[in-house]
mmCIF file of the N, C-alpha and C atoms, coordinates in Angstrom:
data_MODEL
# 
_entry.id   MODEL 
# 
loop_
_atom_site.group_PDB 
_atom_site.id 
_atom_site.type_symbol 
_atom_site.label_atom_id 
_atom_site.label_alt_id 
_atom_site.label_comp_id 
_atom_site.label_asym_id 
_atom_site.label_entity_id 
_atom_site.label_seq_id 
_atom_site.pdbx_PDB_ins_code 
_atom_site.Cartn_x 
_atom_site.Cartn_y 
_atom_site.Cartn_z 
_atom_site.occupancy 
_atom_site.B_iso_or_equiv 
_atom_site.pdbx_formal_charge 
_atom_site.auth_seq_id 
_atom_site.auth_comp_id 
_atom_site.auth_asym_id 
_atom_site.auth_atom_id 
_atom_site.pdbx_PDB_model_num 
ATOM 1   N N  . UNK A 1 1  ? 4.405  -91.645  -82.899 1.00 0.00 ? 1  UNK A N  1 
ATOM 2   C CA . UNK A 1 1  ? 4.592  -92.383  -81.678 1.00 0.00 ? 1  UNK A CA 1 
ATOM 3   C C  . UNK A 1 1  ? 3.833  -93.703  -81.737 1.00 0.00 ? 1  UNK A C  1 
ATOM 4   N N  . UNK A 1 2  ? 2.587  -93.632  -82.160 1.00 0.00 ? 2  UNK A N  1 
ATOM 5   C CA . UNK A 1 2  ? 1.762  -94.845  -82.203 1.00 0.00 ? 2  UNK A CA 1 
ATOM 6   C C  . UNK A 1 2  ? 2.328  -95.876  -83.177 1.00 0.00 ? 2  UNK A C  1 
ATOM 7   N N  . UNK A 1 3  ? 2.799  -95.403  -84.319 1.00 0.00 ? 3  UNK A N  1 
ATOM 8   C CA . UNK A 1 3  ? 3.356  -96.333  -85.310 1.00 0.00 ? 3  UNK A CA 1 
ATOM 9   C C  . UNK A 1 3  ? 4.618  -96.999  -84.771 1.00 0.00 ? 3  UNK A C  1 
ATOM 10  N N  . UNK A 1 4  ? 5.454  -96.260  -84.069 1.00 0.00 ? 4  UNK A N  1 
ATOM 11  C CA . UNK A 1 4  ? 6.689  -96.834  -83.500 1.00 0.00 ? 4  UNK A CA 1 
ATOM 12  C C  . UNK A 1 4  ? 6.365  -97.875  -82.434 1.00 0.00 ? 4  UNK A C  1 
ATOM 13  N N  . UNK A 1 5  ? 5.388  -97.571  -81.587 1.00 0.00 ? 5  UNK A N  1 
ATOM 14  C CA . UNK A 1 5  ? 4.987  -98.531  -80.554 1.00 0.00 ? 5  UNK A CA 1 
ATOM 15  C C  . UNK A 1 5  ? 4.447  -99.800  -81.199 1.00 0.00 ? 5  UNK A C  1 
ATOM 16  N N  . UNK A 1 6  ? 3.583  -99.628  -82.187 1.00 0.00 ? 6  UNK A N  1 
ATOM 17  C CA . UNK A 1 6  ? 3.004  -100.799 -82.860 1.00 0.00 ? 6  UNK A CA 1 
ATOM 18  C C  . UNK A 1 6  ? 4.104  -101.637 -83.518 1.00 0.00 ? 6  UNK A C  1 
ATOM 19  N N  . UNK A 1 7  ? 5.031  -100.986 -84.177 1.00 0.00 ? 7  UNK A N  1 
ATOM 20  C CA . UNK A 1 7  ? 6.141  -101.687 -84.819 1.00 0.00 ? 7  UNK A CA 1 
ATOM 21  C C  . UNK A 1 7  ? 6.944  -102.472 -83.780 1.00 0.00 ? 7  UNK A C  1 
ATOM 22  N N  . UNK A 1 8  ? 7.300  -101.829 -82.683 1.00 0.00 ? 8  UNK A N  1 
ATOM 23  C CA . UNK A 1 8  ? 8.094  -102.506 -81.655 1.00 0.00 ? 8  UNK A CA 1 
ATOM 24  C C  . UNK A 1 8  ? 7.354  -103.697 -81.067 1.00 0.00 ? 8  UNK A C  1 
ATOM 25  N N  . UNK A 1 9  ? 6.064  -103.560 -80.834 1.00 0.00 ? 9  UNK A N  1 
ATOM 26  C CA . UNK A 1 9  ? 5.293  -104.676 -80.298 1.00 0.00 ? 9  UNK A CA 1 
ATOM 27  C C  . UNK A 1 9  ? 5.250  -105.834 -81.289 1.00 0.00 ? 9  UNK A C  1 
ATOM 28  N N  . UNK A 1 10 ? 5.103  -105.542 -82.566 1.00 0.00 ? 10 UNK A N  1 
ATOM 29  C CA . UNK A 1 10 ? 5.069  -106.600 -83.572 1.00 0.00 ? 10 UNK A CA 1 
ATOM 30  C C  . UNK A 1 10 ? 6.420  -107.305 -83.689 1.00 0.00 ? 10 UNK A C  1 
ATOM 31  N N  . UNK A 1 11 ? 7.491  -106.543 -83.703 1.00 0.00 ? 11 UNK A N  1 
ATOM 32  C CA . UNK A 1 11 ? 8.824  -107.119 -83.882 1.00 0.00 ? 11 UNK A CA 1 
ATOM 33  C C  . UNK A 1 11 ? 9.278  -107.870 -82.632 1.00 0.00 ? 11 UNK A C  1 
ATOM 34  N N  . UNK A 1 12 ? 9.237  -107.208 -81.502 1.00 0.00 ? 12 UNK A N  1 
ATOM 35  C CA . UNK A 1 12 ? 9.772  -107.810 -80.283 1.00 0.00 ? 12 UNK A CA 1 
ATOM 36  C C  . UNK A 1 12 ? 8.808  -108.800 -79.640 1.00 0.00 ? 12 UNK A C  1 
ATOM 37  N N  . UNK A 1 13 ? 7.525  -108.689 -79.949 1.00 0.00 ? 13 UNK A N  1 
ATOM 38  C CA . UNK A 1 13 ? 6.544  -109.587 -79.353 1.00 0.00 ? 13 UNK A CA 1 
ATOM 39  C C  . UNK A 1 13 ? 6.352  -110.883 -80.104 1.00 0.00 ? 13 UNK A C  1 
ATOM 40  N N  . UNK A 1 14 ? 6.977  -111.009 -81.268 1.00 0.00 ? 14 UNK A N  1 
ATOM 41  C CA . UNK A 1 14 ? 6.831  -112.239 -82.058 1.00 0.00 ? 14 UNK A CA 1 
ATOM 42  C C  . UNK A 1 14 ? 7.549  -113.382 -81.358 1.00 0.00 ? 14 UNK A C  1 
ATOM 43  N N  . UNK A 1 15 ? 6.996  -114.553 -81.492 1.00 0.00 ? 15 UNK A N  1 
ATOM 44  C CA . UNK A 1 15 ? 7.642  -115.728 -80.917 1.00 0.00 ? 15 UNK A CA 1 
ATOM 45  C C  . UNK A 1 15 ? 7.078  -116.082 -79.560 1.00 0.00 ? 15 UNK A C  1 
ATOM 46  N N  . UNK A 1 16 ? 7.600  -117.145 -78.995 1.00 0.00 ? 16 UNK A N  1 
ATOM 47  C CA . UNK A 1 16 ? 7.035  -117.681 -77.755 1.00 0.00 ? 16 UNK A CA 1 
ATOM 48  C C  . UNK A 1 16 ? 7.333  -116.848 -76.508 1.00 0.00 ? 16 UNK A C  1 
ATOM 49  N N  . UNK A 1 17 ? 8.366  -116.020 -76.542 1.00 0.00 ? 17 UNK A N  1 
ATOM 50  C CA . UNK A 1 17 ? 8.763  -115.286 -75.342 1.00 0.00 ? 17 UNK A CA 1 
ATOM 51  C C  . UNK A 1 17 ? 7.912  -114.081 -75.031 1.00 0.00 ? 17 UNK A C  1 
ATOM 52  N N  . UNK A 1 18 ? 7.369  -113.443 -76.066 1.00 0.00 ? 18 UNK A N  1 
ATOM 53  C CA . UNK A 1 18 ? 6.585  -112.241 -75.863 1.00 0.00 ? 18 UNK A CA 1 
ATOM 54  C C  . UNK A 1 18 ? 7.466  -111.024 -75.623 1.00 0.00 ? 18 UNK A C  1 
ATOM 55  N N  . UNK A 1 19 ? 6.853  -109.971 -75.167 1.00 0.00 ? 19 UNK A N  1 
ATOM 56  C CA . UNK A 1 19 ? 7.553  -108.703 -74.981 1.00 0.00 ? 19 UNK A CA 1 
ATOM 57  C C  . UNK A 1 19 ? 6.888  -107.950 -73.842 1.00 0.00 ? 19 UNK A C  1 
ATOM 58  N N  . UNK A 1 20 ? 7.666  -107.503 -72.889 1.00 0.00 ? 20 UNK A N  1 
ATOM 59  C CA . UNK A 1 20 ? 7.155  -106.693 -71.791 1.00 0.00 ? 20 UNK A CA 1 
ATOM 60  C C  . UNK A 1 20 ? 7.409  -105.243 -72.150 1.00 0.00 ? 20 UNK A C  1 
ATOM 61  N N  . UNK A 1 21 ? 6.332  -104.515 -72.389 1.00 0.00 ? 21 UNK A N  1 
ATOM 62  C CA . UNK A 1 21 ? 6.457  -103.110 -72.771 1.00 0.00 ? 21 UNK A CA 1 
ATOM 63  C C  . UNK A 1 21 ? 6.553  -102.250 -71.522 1.00 0.00 ? 21 UNK A C  1 
ATOM 64  N N  . UNK A 1 22 ? 7.522  -101.363 -71.500 1.00 0.00 ? 22 UNK A N  1 
ATOM 65  C CA . UNK A 1 22 ? 7.639  -100.395 -70.419 1.00 0.00 ? 22 UNK A CA 1 
ATOM 66  C C  . UNK A 1 22 ? 8.483  -99.216  -70.890 1.00 0.00 ? 22 UNK A C  1 
ATOM 67  N N  . UNK A 1 23 ? 8.271  -98.091  -70.304 1.00 0.00 ? 23 UNK A N  1 
ATOM 68  C CA . UNK A 1 23 ? 9.158  -96.974  -70.563 1.00 0.00 ? 23 UNK A CA 1 
ATOM 69  C C  . UNK A 1 23 ? 10.419 -97.222  -69.763 1.00 0.00 ? 23 UNK A C  1 
ATOM 70  N N  . UNK A 1 24 ? 11.443 -96.505  -70.066 1.00 0.00 ? 24 UNK A N  1 
ATOM 71  C CA . UNK A 1 24 ? 12.693 -96.657  -69.328 1.00 0.00 ? 24 UNK A CA 1 
ATOM 72  C C  . UNK A 1 24 ? 13.057 -95.336  -68.677 1.00 0.00 ? 24 UNK A C  1 
ATOM 73  N N  . UNK A 1 25 ? 14.123 -95.348  -67.953 1.00 0.00 ? 25 UNK A N  1 
ATOM 74  C CA . UNK A 1 25 ? 14.512 -94.165  -67.187 1.00 0.00 ? 25 UNK A CA 1 
ATOM 75  C C  . UNK A 1 25 ? 15.035 -93.021  -68.047 1.00 0.00 ? 25 UNK A C  1 
ATOM 76  N N  . UNK A 1 26 ? 15.181 -93.240  -69.338 1.00 0.00 ? 26 UNK A N  1 
ATOM 77  C CA . UNK A 1 26 ? 15.823 -92.212  -70.161 1.00 0.00 ? 26 UNK A CA 1 
ATOM 78  C C  . UNK A 1 26 ? 14.858 -91.381  -71.002 1.00 0.00 ? 26 UNK A C  1 
ATOM 79  N N  . UNK A 1 27 ? 13.620 -91.220  -70.561 1.00 0.00 ? 27 UNK A N  1 
ATOM 80  C CA . UNK A 1 27 ? 12.732 -90.263  -71.226 1.00 0.00 ? 27 UNK A CA 1 
ATOM 81  C C  . UNK A 1 27 ? 13.253 -88.874  -70.873 1.00 0.00 ? 27 UNK A C  1 
ATOM 82  N N  . UNK A 1 28 ? 13.616 -88.124  -71.873 1.00 0.00 ? 28 UNK A N  1 
ATOM 83  C CA . UNK A 1 28 ? 14.226 -86.818  -71.662 1.00 0.00 ? 28 UNK A CA 1 
ATOM 84  C C  . UNK A 1 28 ? 13.198 -85.791  -71.185 1.00 0.00 ? 28 UNK A C  1 
ATOM 85  N N  . UNK A 1 29 ? 13.658 -84.780  -70.486 1.00 0.00 ? 29 UNK A N  1 
ATOM 86  C CA . UNK A 1 29 ? 12.753 -83.789  -69.907 1.00 0.00 ? 29 UNK A CA 1 
ATOM 87  C C  . UNK A 1 29 ? 12.041 -82.941  -70.958 1.00 0.00 ? 29 UNK A C  1 
ATOM 88  N N  . UNK A 1 30 ? 12.567 -82.889  -72.181 1.00 0.00 ? 30 UNK A N  1 
ATOM 89  C CA . UNK A 1 30 ? 11.918 -82.073  -73.208 1.00 0.00 ? 30 UNK A CA 1 
ATOM 90  C C  . UNK A 1 30 ? 10.904 -82.855  -74.040 1.00 0.00 ? 30 UNK A C  1 
ATOM 91  N N  . UNK A 1 31 ? 10.631 -84.110  -73.682 1.00 0.00 ? 31 UNK A N  1 
ATOM 92  C CA . UNK A 1 31 ? 9.615  -84.900  -74.374 1.00 0.00 ? 31 UNK A CA 1 
ATOM 93  C C  . UNK A 1 31 ? 8.248  -84.462  -73.856 1.00 0.00 ? 31 UNK A C  1 
ATOM 94  N N  . UNK A 1 32 ? 7.365  -84.065  -74.753 1.00 0.00 ? 32 UNK A N  1 
ATOM 95  C CA . UNK A 1 32 ? 6.041  -83.633  -74.302 1.00 0.00 ? 32 UNK A CA 1 
ATOM 96  C C  . UNK A 1 32 ? 5.285  -84.759  -73.591 1.00 0.00 ? 32 UNK A C  1 
ATOM 97  N N  . UNK A 1 33 ? 4.573  -84.400  -72.552 1.00 0.00 ? 33 UNK A N  1 
ATOM 98  C CA . UNK A 1 33 ? 3.785  -85.385  -71.808 1.00 0.00 ? 33 UNK A CA 1 
ATOM 99  C C  . UNK A 1 33 ? 2.784  -86.091  -72.714 1.00 0.00 ? 33 UNK A C  1 
ATOM 100 N N  . UNK A 1 34 ? 2.310  -85.390  -73.742 1.00 0.00 ? 34 UNK A N  1 
ATOM 101 C CA . UNK A 1 34 ? 1.363  -85.991  -74.679 1.00 0.00 ? 34 UNK A CA 1 
ATOM 102 C C  . UNK A 1 34 ? 1.990  -87.176  -75.417 1.00 0.00 ? 34 UNK A C  1 
ATOM 103 N N  . UNK A 1 35 ? 3.281  -87.094  -75.705 1.00 0.00 ? 35 UNK A N  1 
ATOM 104 C CA . UNK A 1 35 ? 3.958  -88.208  -76.372 1.00 0.00 ? 35 UNK A CA 1 
ATOM 105 C C  . UNK A 1 35 ? 4.056  -89.423  -75.461 1.00 0.00 ? 35 UNK A C  1 
ATOM 106 N N  . UNK A 1 36 ? 4.341  -89.180  -74.198 1.00 0.00 ? 36 UNK A N  1 
ATOM 107 C CA . UNK A 1 36 ? 4.422  -90.281  -73.241 1.00 0.00 ? 36 UNK A CA 1 
ATOM 108 C C  . UNK A 1 36 ? 3.046  -90.920  -73.094 1.00 0.00 ? 36 UNK A C  1 
ATOM 109 N N  . UNK A 1 37 ? 2.009  -90.108  -73.007 1.00 0.00 ? 37 UNK A N  1 
ATOM 110 C CA . UNK A 1 37 ? 0.649  -90.640  -72.905 1.00 0.00 ? 37 UNK A CA 1 
ATOM 111 C C  . UNK A 1 37 ? 0.279  -91.420  -74.158 1.00 0.00 ? 37 UNK A C  1 
ATOM 112 N N  . UNK A 1 38 ? 0.640  -90.909  -75.324 1.00 0.00 ? 38 UNK A N  1 
ATOM 113 C CA . UNK A 1 38 ? 0.362  -91.609  -76.578 1.00 0.00 ? 38 UNK A CA 1 
ATOM 114 C C  . UNK A 1 38 ? 1.081  -92.949  -76.629 1.00 0.00 ? 38 UNK A C  1 
ATOM 115 N N  . UNK A 1 39 ? 2.291  -93.012  -76.089 1.00 0.00 ? 39 UNK A N  1 
ATOM 116 C CA . UNK A 1 39 ? 3.041  -94.265  -76.041 1.00 0.00 ? 39 UNK A CA 1 
ATOM 117 C C  . UNK A 1 39 ? 2.272  -95.301  -75.232 1.00 0.00 ? 39 UNK A C  1 
ATOM 118 N N  . UNK A 1 40 ? 1.809  -94.933  -74.052 1.00 0.00 ? 40 UNK A N  1 
ATOM 119 C CA . UNK A 1 40 ? 1.067  -95.881  -73.226 1.00 0.00 ? 40 UNK A CA 1 
ATOM 120 C C  . UNK A 1 40 ? -0.280 -96.247  -73.839 1.00 0.00 ? 40 UNK A C  1 
ATOM 121 N N  . UNK A 1 41 ? -0.974 -95.270  -74.396 1.00 0.00 ? 41 UNK A N  1 
ATOM 122 C CA . UNK A 1 41 ? -2.257 -95.559  -75.034 1.00 0.00 ? 41 UNK A CA 1 
ATOM 123 C C  . UNK A 1 41 ? -2.091 -96.568  -76.165 1.00 0.00 ? 41 UNK A C  1 
ATOM 124 N N  . UNK A 1 42 ? -1.073 -96.367  -76.984 1.00 0.00 ? 42 UNK A N  1 
ATOM 125 C CA . UNK A 1 42 ? -0.820 -97.291  -78.098 1.00 0.00 ? 42 UNK A CA 1 
ATOM 126 C C  . UNK A 1 42 ? -0.424 -98.668  -77.585 1.00 0.00 ? 42 UNK A C  1 
ATOM 127 N N  . UNK A 1 43 ? 0.364  -98.727  -76.546 1.00 0.00 ? 43 UNK A N  1 
ATOM 128 C CA . UNK A 1 43 ? 0.769  -100.020 -75.973 1.00 0.00 ? 43 UNK A CA 1 
ATOM 129 C C  . UNK A 1 43 ? -0.440 -100.785 -75.469 1.00 0.00 ? 43 UNK A C  1 
ATOM 130 N N  . UNK A 1 44 ? -1.357 -100.102 -74.808 1.00 0.00 ? 44 UNK A N  1 
ATOM 131 C CA . UNK A 1 44 ? -2.570 -100.760 -74.348 1.00 0.00 ? 44 UNK A CA 1 
ATOM 132 C C  . UNK A 1 44 ? -3.426 -101.225 -75.531 1.00 0.00 ? 44 UNK A C  1 
ATOM 133 N N  . UNK A 1 45 ? -3.531 -100.384 -76.534 1.00 0.00 ? 45 UNK A N  1 
ATOM 134 C CA . UNK A 1 45 ? -4.371 -100.738 -77.688 1.00 0.00 ? 45 UNK A CA 1 
ATOM 135 C C  . UNK A 1 45 ? -3.786 -101.890 -78.503 1.00 0.00 ? 45 UNK A C  1 
ATOM 136 N N  . UNK A 1 46 ? -2.524 -101.819 -78.841 1.00 0.00 ? 46 UNK A N  1 
ATOM 137 C CA . UNK A 1 46 ? -1.915 -102.804 -79.716 1.00 0.00 ? 46 UNK A CA 1 
ATOM 138 C C  . UNK A 1 46 ? -1.339 -104.008 -78.975 1.00 0.00 ? 46 UNK A C  1 
ATOM 139 N N  . UNK A 1 47 ? -1.089 -103.851 -77.694 1.00 0.00 ? 47 UNK A N  1 
ATOM 140 C CA . UNK A 1 47 ? -0.425 -104.927 -76.956 1.00 0.00 ? 47 UNK A CA 1 
ATOM 141 C C  . UNK A 1 47 ? -1.348 -105.968 -76.376 1.00 0.00 ? 47 UNK A C  1 
ATOM 142 N N  . UNK A 1 48 ? -2.591 -105.619 -76.153 1.00 0.00 ? 48 UNK A N  1 
ATOM 143 C CA . UNK A 1 48 ? -3.537 -106.573 -75.573 1.00 0.00 ? 48 UNK A CA 1 
ATOM 144 C C  . UNK A 1 48 ? -4.053 -107.517 -76.648 1.00 0.00 ? 48 UNK A C  1 
ATOM 145 N N  . UNK A 1 49 ? -3.623 -108.749 -76.541 1.00 0.00 ? 49 UNK A N  1 
ATOM 146 C CA . UNK A 1 49 ? -4.064 -109.744 -77.541 1.00 0.00 ? 49 UNK A CA 1 
ATOM 147 C C  . UNK A 1 49 ? -4.559 -110.974 -76.860 1.00 0.00 ? 49 UNK A C  1 
# 
């Protein structure tokens, strides 16, 4: 999860426009809450520059 978040931030955040990270409405009910928390934790860690 952390590697995917970091990759997305690097790819989509490049350039002058930046990238607004957010979850979307399609997180499935069988996704563990720990994965969702890891997604946000990684976004905070890697996204703050």
